[in-house]
Phi, psi and omega in degrees: 000138180286157178279088186244149171205162180306129184260114173246166182305321181290324177289320178302323180295329180293328181267005192282348186272027184299124179283161176299141177090355177245123182285165188298318182297316179294319182294318177297322177297318179297315181297316180296319180291318177299319177298320180298317177298314181296317179296321177297319178297318178300324181281353184077025182272353184281165182224069185057254179247011184257171189068161192213157169232120184242152182220127175294132179295130181307130178082003181233149176250354189239006182224140185226152172264140182201168180285140173295139181291124180115344177266142173286160178302323183283357176262355186286135173233164178303323186279342183256008174292146180270150165259127178231161178267188185294343178261005179083015180268142181301130186235015182252012175079005179264170178260018178287165185253141169253176175243086184304322180293327178290337180272357185303310180293314181301312182300320179297317181291316178302317182292327185275335188236111178297331182277350182275072179288327178235133179234126177245125175231120186229158177248063180277153181302316186292316181291324177295316182298314181291325178296335181275351177279135180302325182286341183067210182280124179259149181279064184268349183218162176299327176301314181292331182292340173301333183251015180300119183055025183217041176220143182258163178227146178222122181290143181291134180218035184087188180295136189276063180265317185297147181299323181292328177291318178295320180296318178296318181300314183287331174296317180289326177296318181055230180255013180292150179279347186212159178214143167255117177272113187307131178061023190222312181151200184241160179215135171228153176226143184220162177287340176221168173301316181303315182295314179298321180292313181298321177297318179293320178298317179295317180295316180298315179297317179301318180293317180295319178298317180298315180296322178294317180295318180293327181291341179292339174076018177243173180298142180268140178254127177239139178298159178295159186301322182294327177288322177296316178299316181297312183296320178300316178298321181294331184271350180293143187281342185079213185283338181269137179298149174293152175096003183298323179270323183291324189296313177302322179296319179292321178297317180298316180297315181295319184294334179295325185246338182226063185294346183286350181296333184262019178263000000 
C-alpha cells in the first residue's frame, strides 16, 4: 500500500523537497517515516539509539527503510534513512551502519504479514510495565478497548535472535494489530506509517491510563463484555487504514517546529 494521506497545499509542500533520482512514492515514504521517528521522540518513546521503526519500500518486498544505527530518533530525516535487506544488511551502497539484531523482530513480522508495511517496536516505560503484569492490558479505557480481544502476547526469552524465537513470535502475533512483548515493550504493525503510529499512540495511552488507575489503589471498574465487544467493533477502521485524518494534522504540527525532518 502506498503512503497516502489527504493532500492539501500545505501537506504537498511538506513532500516537495524530493531530490533528483528518488521517485515520488519512495520520497513520500521517507518523509512519513522520518516524521514518525520525530513524533516518537517528542512523545519520549525513544531509547537512546535503540528500538526501530521500519517501513517496506513501496513496490518492493525485499527492501526496507530504517534508522541508521547510532542516530537518535530526533536526528532522523527523510534523506538519512537507510535502505536494508530482509536480513538487516545495508542495501543502499553506503558505508553507514544498520543494526541487524535490532531488525530481527521487524524482519520476522514483515516477512510473515503482507499487510505489515510499517512495524514499530519500542521500549516505553508504560508498555513494558503493563507487559510485566500477569493480567496484561485491561479494558479500562476506550483506548484499551481498541485492543479488546485483539492484542497478542509473547513471553520473554532473551534477545529475539534465533529463528525459532522469531517464528514463535509471529505465530503468536497472528493477524493482531499489536503485541505486548512480556518484560520487553510494545509492537504495532500497520498498512501505512500513519496507521502503525496511531495504533502505538493508542496502545501507549491505554497502558499509561491503566497504570494510573491501578496506582489509585481502589477497585477497578470495567464495562460489561457486551459493551466491550460493541466498542471494539465501533473502533475498527474497516477497509481504510487508521490515521488518514490524524496524520496530516500531525505532519503540519511537526513541520511548524521541526521542518528539517522532510529534508
